[in-house]
C-alpha positions as CSV (number, residue, x, y, z in Angstrom):
1,M,40.4,-200.7,-30.9
2,K,43.8,-199.0,-30.3
3,N,44.4,-200.5,-26.8
4,T,42.9,-204.0,-27.5
5,I,45.2,-206.8,-26.4
6,K,45.6,-209.6,-28.9
7,I,45.6,-213.0,-27.1
8,L,46.1,-216.5,-28.6
9,Q,45.0,-219.3,-26.3
10,I,46.8,-222.5,-26.9
11,N,45.4,-225.9,-25.8
12,K,45.4,-229.5,-27.0
13,L,41.6,-229.6,-27.7
14,Y,38.6,-227.2,-27.9
15,Y,34.9,-227.3,-28.0
16,P,32.8,-229.3,-28.9
17,W,35.3,-231.6,-27.1
18,I,34.2,-231.4,-23.4
19,G,36.6,-231.4,-20.6
20,G,37.5,-229.3,-17.6
21,I,40.4,-227.5,-19.2
22,E,38.5,-227.0,-22.5
23,T,35.7,-225.4,-20.5
24,V,38.1,-223.0,-19.0
25,V,39.6,-222.0,-22.3
26,K,36.2,-221.5,-23.8
27,N,35.0,-219.4,-20.9
28,I,38.1,-217.1,-21.1
29,A,37.8,-216.7,-24.9
30,E,34.1,-216.0,-24.9
31,G,34.1,-214.0,-21.7
32,L,36.8,-211.6,-22.7
33,Q,36.1,-211.3,-26.4
34,G,35.0,-207.8,-27.2
35,K,37.1,-206.4,-24.3
36,E,40.2,-207.9,-25.9
37,Y,40.8,-209.8,-29.2
38,I,41.1,-213.6,-28.6
39,E,41.7,-216.5,-30.9
40,V,42.2,-220.2,-30.1
41,I,44.5,-222.8,-31.6
42,A,44.1,-226.5,-30.8
43,C,44.1,-229.9,-32.4
44,E,41.3,-232.1,-33.6
45,S,40.9,-235.2,-31.5
46,K,41.3,-237.2,-34.8
47,G,41.0,-236.2,-38.4
48,M,41.5,-233.2,-40.7
49,G,42.0,-229.7,-39.3
50,N,39.9,-226.7,-39.9
51,I,39.2,-223.1,-39.1
52,N,35.8,-222.2,-37.6
53,I,34.0,-219.4,-35.9
54,I,32.6,-220.8,-32.7
55,N,30.4,-218.4,-30.6
56,N,32.3,-215.5,-32.2
57,I,35.7,-217.0,-31.5
58,K,38.1,-217.9,-34.4
59,V,39.3,-221.4,-33.7
60,T,42.1,-223.0,-35.7
61,K,42.4,-226.8,-35.3
62,A,45.3,-228.7,-36.6
63,S,44.9,-232.2,-38.1
64,S,45.5,-235.1,-35.8
65,L,46.3,-238.8,-36.1
66,G,44.5,-239.4,-32.8
67,I,45.2,-239.0,-29.1
68,F,48.0,-241.0,-27.5
69,F,49.1,-240.7,-23.8
70,S,46.4,-238.0,-23.5
71,T,48.1,-235.9,-26.2
72,P,47.0,-235.3,-29.8
73,I,49.5,-236.4,-32.4
74,S,49.7,-233.6,-35.0
75,I,52.4,-233.0,-37.6
76,S,50.8,-229.7,-38.7
77,F,50.4,-228.0,-35.3
78,P,53.9,-226.7,-34.9
79,F,53.8,-225.0,-38.3
80,L,50.3,-223.5,-37.7
81,L,51.5,-222.2,-34.3
82,R,54.6,-220.5,-35.8
83,K,52.5,-218.9,-38.5
84,K,49.8,-217.5,-36.1
85,I,51.8,-216.2,-33.1
86,Q,53.4,-213.2,-34.7
87,K,50.3,-211.1,-34.7
88,F,49.5,-211.6,-31.0
89,D,50.7,-209.8,-27.9
90,I,50.2,-212.7,-25.5
91,L,50.4,-216.4,-26.0
92,H,48.3,-218.1,-23.3
93,F,49.3,-221.8,-23.0
94,H,47.1,-224.3,-21.1
95,L,49.2,-227.1,-19.7
96,P,49.8,-230.0,-19.7
97,F,50.2,-230.0,-23.5
98,P,53.6,-231.4,-24.4
99,L,53.0,-230.8,-28.2
100,G,52.3,-227.1,-27.5
101,V,55.5,-226.7,-25.4
102,M,57.7,-228.6,-27.9
103,S,56.3,-226.7,-30.8
104,Y,57.1,-223.4,-29.2
105,L,60.6,-224.3,-28.1
106,F,61.6,-225.8,-31.5
107,F,59.7,-223.6,-33.9
108,C,58.9,-220.3,-32.2
109,L,61.5,-219.5,-29.6
110,K,63.3,-216.9,-31.8
111,I,60.1,-214.9,-32.1
112,K,60.5,-213.0,-28.9
113,N,58.0,-210.2,-29.0
114,Q,55.1,-212.1,-27.3
115,K,54.6,-212.5,-23.6
116,I,54.0,-216.0,-22.4
117,I,51.4,-216.9,-19.9
118,V,50.9,-220.4,-18.7
119,T,47.9,-221.8,-16.8
120,W,49.2,-224.9,-15.1
121,H,46.1,-227.0,-14.8
122,S,47.7,-230.2,-13.7
123,D,50.9,-232.0,-13.2
124,I,51.6,-234.9,-15.5
125,V,51.0,-237.9,-13.2
126,K,50.3,-241.1,-15.2
127,Q,52.8,-240.9,-18.2
128,K,56.0,-241.2,-16.1
129,F,58.0,-242.7,-18.9
130,L,57.3,-239.8,-21.2
131,L,57.8,-237.3,-18.4
132,F,61.4,-238.5,-18.0
133,F,62.2,-237.2,-21.5
134,Y,59.8,-234.3,-21.5
135,N,60.5,-232.7,-18.1
136,P,63.7,-230.8,-19.1
137,F,61.8,-229.1,-21.9
138,S,59.0,-228.3,-19.6
139,I,61.4,-226.6,-17.2
140,L,63.0,-224.7,-20.1
141,F,59.5,-223.5,-21.1
142,L,58.6,-222.4,-17.6
143,K,61.8,-220.4,-17.4
144,R,60.7,-218.6,-20.6
145,A,57.2,-217.9,-19.2
146,D,56.4,-214.4,-17.9
147,K,53.6,-215.6,-15.6
148,I,52.3,-219.0,-14.4
149,L,48.7,-219.2,-13.2
150,V,47.4,-222.0,-10.9
151,T,43.9,-222.7,-9.7
152,S,44.6,-223.0,-5.9
153,H,47.2,-222.3,-3.2
154,N,47.1,-226.0,-2.2
155,F,48.0,-227.1,-5.7
156,L,50.8,-224.5,-5.9
157,K,52.2,-225.6,-2.6
158,N,52.2,-229.3,-3.5
159,S,53.3,-229.3,-7.2
160,P,56.9,-230.5,-7.4
161,F,57.1,-229.0,-10.9
162,L,56.4,-225.5,-9.7
163,K,58.7,-225.3,-6.7
164,K,61.5,-223.4,-8.7
165,F,59.0,-221.0,-10.2
166,Q,57.0,-219.7,-7.1
167,N,58.0,-216.1,-7.8
168,K,56.3,-216.3,-11.2
169,C,53.1,-217.9,-10.0
170,S,49.7,-216.4,-9.1
171,V,46.5,-218.1,-8.0
172,I,43.3,-217.5,-9.9
173,S,40.5,-219.8,-8.9
174,L,38.3,-221.2,-11.7
175,G,34.8,-219.8,-12.0
176,I,31.3,-220.6,-13.2
177,D,28.8,-218.4,-15.0
178,I,26.3,-218.2,-12.2
179,K,23.5,-216.3,-14.0
180,K,23.8,-218.5,-17.1
181,F,23.6,-221.7,-15.0
182,Q,20.6,-220.5,-13.0
183,K,18.7,-219.5,-16.1
184,I,18.9,-223.0,-17.6
185,Q,15.4,-224.6,-17.7
186,E,15.3,-228.2,-16.5
187,R,14.2,-230.8,-19.0
188,K,12.9,-233.9,-17.3
189,I,14.3,-237.3,-18.2
190,K,13.0,-240.7,-17.1
191,I,15.0,-242.2,-14.2
192,N,14.2,-245.8,-13.2
193,N,13.6,-245.3,-9.5
194,P,10.3,-247.1,-8.7
195,E,10.9,-247.1,-4.9
196,N,11.6,-243.3,-4.9
197,R,15.0,-243.8,-3.2
198,K,17.4,-241.0,-2.6
199,I,19.7,-240.1,-5.5
200,I,23.5,-239.9,-5.5
201,L,25.1,-238.0,-8.4
202,F,28.4,-238.2,-10.2
203,V,29.2,-236.0,-13.3
204,G,32.5,-236.2,-15.2
205,R,34.6,-238.2,-17.6
206,L,34.9,-241.9,-16.9
207,S,38.6,-241.7,-16.5
208,Y,41.1,-243.5,-14.2
209,Y,41.7,-240.6,-11.9
210,K,38.0,-240.1,-11.0
211,G,38.0,-243.2,-8.7
212,L,34.6,-244.3,-9.8
213,E,35.3,-248.0,-9.0
214,Y,35.4,-247.1,-5.3
215,L,32.1,-245.2,-5.5
216,I,30.5,-248.1,-7.3
217,N,31.8,-250.5,-4.6
218,A,30.5,-248.2,-1.9
219,M,27.0,-248.6,-3.3
220,K,26.8,-252.1,-1.8
221,N,26.2,-250.5,1.6
222,I,23.9,-247.6,0.5
223,N,20.1,-247.6,0.1
224,A,20.0,-245.1,-2.8
225,I,20.3,-244.7,-6.6
226,L,23.6,-243.7,-8.1
227,L,23.5,-241.6,-11.4
228,I,26.8,-241.7,-13.3
229,I,26.7,-239.0,-16.0
230,G,29.5,-238.9,-18.5
231,N,31.5,-241.1,-20.9
232,G,35.1,-242.2,-21.3
233,K,37.4,-245.1,-21.8
234,L,36.4,-246.9,-18.6
235,E,32.6,-247.0,-19.3
236,Q,32.5,-250.7,-20.2
237,K,34.8,-251.7,-17.4
238,L,32.6,-249.8,-14.9
239,K,29.5,-251.4,-16.2
240,K,31.0,-254.8,-15.9
241,Q,31.9,-254.0,-12.3
242,T,28.3,-252.9,-11.6
243,K,27.0,-256.1,-13.1
244,K,29.4,-258.3,-11.2
245,L,28.4,-256.7,-7.9
246,K,24.7,-257.1,-8.8
247,L,24.1,-253.4,-8.6
248,N,22.3,-252.8,-11.9
249,E,19.1,-251.8,-10.1
250,K,21.1,-249.2,-8.0
251,I,23.4,-247.7,-10.6
252,I,22.3,-245.9,-13.8
253,F,24.7,-244.8,-16.5
254,L,23.8,-241.7,-18.6
255,S,25.7,-239.9,-21.2
256,H,25.4,-237.2,-23.8
257,L,22.9,-235.2,-21.7
258,Q,22.0,-231.7,-22.8
259,N,22.5,-228.9,-20.3
260,Q,18.7,-228.8,-19.5
261,E,18.7,-232.5,-18.7
262,L,21.9,-232.3,-16.6
263,K,20.3,-229.4,-14.7
264,Y,17.3,-231.7,-14.0
265,C,19.6,-234.3,-12.6
266,Y,21.1,-231.8,-10.2
267,K,17.6,-230.8,-9.1
268,I,16.4,-234.4,-8.3
269,S,19.7,-235.5,-6.6
270,N,20.5,-235.4,-2.9
271,I,24.3,-235.7,-2.8
272,F,27.1,-235.1,-5.2
273,V,30.2,-237.3,-5.0
274,L,33.6,-236.6,-6.6
275,P,35.7,-239.7,-5.6
276,S,38.9,-238.7,-7.3
277,I,42.1,-240.7,-6.5
278,E,44.9,-238.9,-8.2
279,K,46.2,-235.3,-8.2
280,T,45.3,-235.1,-11.9
281,E,42.0,-233.8,-10.3
282,T,43.4,-230.3,-9.5
283,F,40.1,-228.5,-9.0
284,G,36.9,-230.4,-9.9
285,L,35.0,-227.7,-11.7
286,V,31.8,-229.7,-11.8
287,Q,31.7,-229.3,-8.0
288,L,30.6,-225.7,-8.6
289,E,27.5,-226.7,-10.5
290,A,26.6,-229.1,-7.8
291,M,27.1,-226.5,-5.1
292,L,25.1,-223.9,-7.0
293,S,22.3,-226.6,-7.0
294,E,22.6,-226.7,-3.2
295,L,23.9,-230.2,-3.1
296,P,26.3,-231.3,-0.3
297,V,29.5,-232.5,-1.9
298,I,31.6,-235.5,-0.9
299,N,35.2,-235.2,-2.3
300,T,38.6,-236.6,-1.3
301,Y,41.8,-235.5,0.4
302,L,44.2,-234.7,-2.5
303,P,47.2,-232.3,-2.6
304,T,45.3,-230.1,-5.0
305,G,42.5,-227.6,-5.1
306,A,39.7,-230.2,-5.2
307,Q,39.1,-230.1,-1.4
308,F,39.5,-226.3,-1.4
309,V,36.4,-225.9,-3.6
310,S,34.1,-227.8,-1.2
311,I,35.1,-227.5,2.5
312,H,35.0,-230.5,4.9
313,N,32.1,-230.1,7.4
314,K,31.0,-226.8,5.8
315,T,29.8,-227.5,2.3
316,G,30.1,-231.3,2.4
317,L,32.5,-234.1,3.6
318,T,36.0,-234.9,2.5
319,V,37.2,-238.5,2.8
320,Q,40.3,-240.5,2.1
321,P,40.8,-241.5,-1.6
322,K,40.5,-245.2,-2.6
323,N,38.4,-245.9,0.4
324,S,34.9,-247.3,-0.5
325,Q,33.9,-247.7,3.1
326,A,34.7,-244.0,3.9
327,I,32.6,-243.0,0.9
328,A,29.7,-245.2,2.0
329,N,29.9,-243.8,5.6
330,A,29.9,-240.2,4.4
331,I,27.0,-240.8,2.0
332,N,25.0,-242.6,4.7
333,R,25.7,-239.8,7.2
334,L,24.3,-237.2,4.9
335,L,21.3,-239.4,3.9
336,Q,20.5,-239.9,7.6
337,N,20.8,-236.2,8.4
338,P,18.7,-234.2,6.0
339,S,19.0,-231.0,8.0
340,L,22.8,-231.2,7.9
341,S,22.7,-232.0,4.1
342,K,20.4,-229.0,3.6
343,K,22.7,-226.6,5.6
344,M,25.8,-227.8,3.7
345,G,24.0,-227.3,0.4
346,Q,23.1,-223.8,1.3
347,N,26.6,-223.1,2.5
348,G,27.9,-224.4,-0.8
349,K,25.8,-222.1,-2.9
350,K,27.0,-219.1,-0.9
351,R,30.6,-220.2,-1.3
352,V,30.3,-220.4,-5.1
353,E,28.7,-217.0,-5.3
354,K,31.4,-215.4,-3.1
355,Y,34.6,-217.0,-4.4
356,F,34.0,-218.8,-7.7
357,S,32.1,-216.6,-10.2
358,L,33.2,-216.5,-13.8
359,N,33.2,-212.7,-13.7
360,K,35.8,-212.8,-10.9
361,M,38.0,-215.3,-12.8
362,L,37.8,-213.2,-16.0
363,R,38.6,-209.9,-14.2
364,E,41.7,-211.4,-12.5
365,T,42.9,-213.0,-15.8
366,E,42.6,-209.7,-17.7
367,K,44.6,-208.0,-14.9
368,V,47.4,-210.5,-15.5
369,Y,47.3,-209.8,-19.2
370,K,47.6,-206.1,-18.6
371,K,50.3,-206.5,-15.9
372,V,52.7,-208.5,-18.1
373,L,52.3,-206.0,-20.9
374,K,52.7,-203.1,-18.4
375,I,49.5,-201.3,-19.5
């Protein structure tokens, strides 16, 4: 079509790799395809690259030697990026992705026809040594960007990396496909809960910033079952902690669940907990699924958007990070007050429907595309 905008989304990984940022990239690509023309370029987590059509999206993946310091190591990515970008109107970078930034600055900077949009999903927190060398290039790239998108006002206010670029920033909250989620039919799985105790739920990657060790420790003082759904580098360490604390009968680890099985876990659970401890947790997209399932949410005070998604004393409780006793107190308060839990769950569902729909996120993103192109 004559007025179709051509957009290249650029991220370190893509489906079937599952992560919060990858979910956002996939939702934008699939949600706006047809209205605009969208392709994705990313890296393999490890192995040879390829070009595939995934749900009607052309996805180019560069070969990778593996992931180090949360970044794919790819020799071919800069050359693939340079080759592809010339036919696109907008380059939409999802950061942090140092390889993407460096590839653009060293291989593509002279190709100046494209508009640059950045979604700044998270500050770089853990890799301080690499940040020392990378930060000047990050600043140079942000100067080149036409628009910077962030997921909450709280995150924008507290990110030291964005202080000099406030005039370029806009807030677009992440969203969930509400109708699609509600249409998922639950598929029952066997949960070992012979005493029919209440169920606490965590869903996410088993990563350092999720703070799961504090939630596990809190279970010493809670008469309930904890379901931990996800996988990641800390899986064995967390299982060893569980065994050491003699909590094997209270804590169940599950991974590789299908959407139908995950939906069932939301249905049978009583409380959702996101015990994150670092500002790497900038939003907590999984909270939206829990809130749509009418679960009260316990999250933590962080200088990001995580506590903006679920509001303290309205849709759940917010506690201090790295505080197992505070987590236990919050869980027990909700377990002992079923009417309060129910009201918070109902409030959460209404909040998602009002503020966090995927359609709203897509409309606002498309408006940004058109605004930077002045159409």
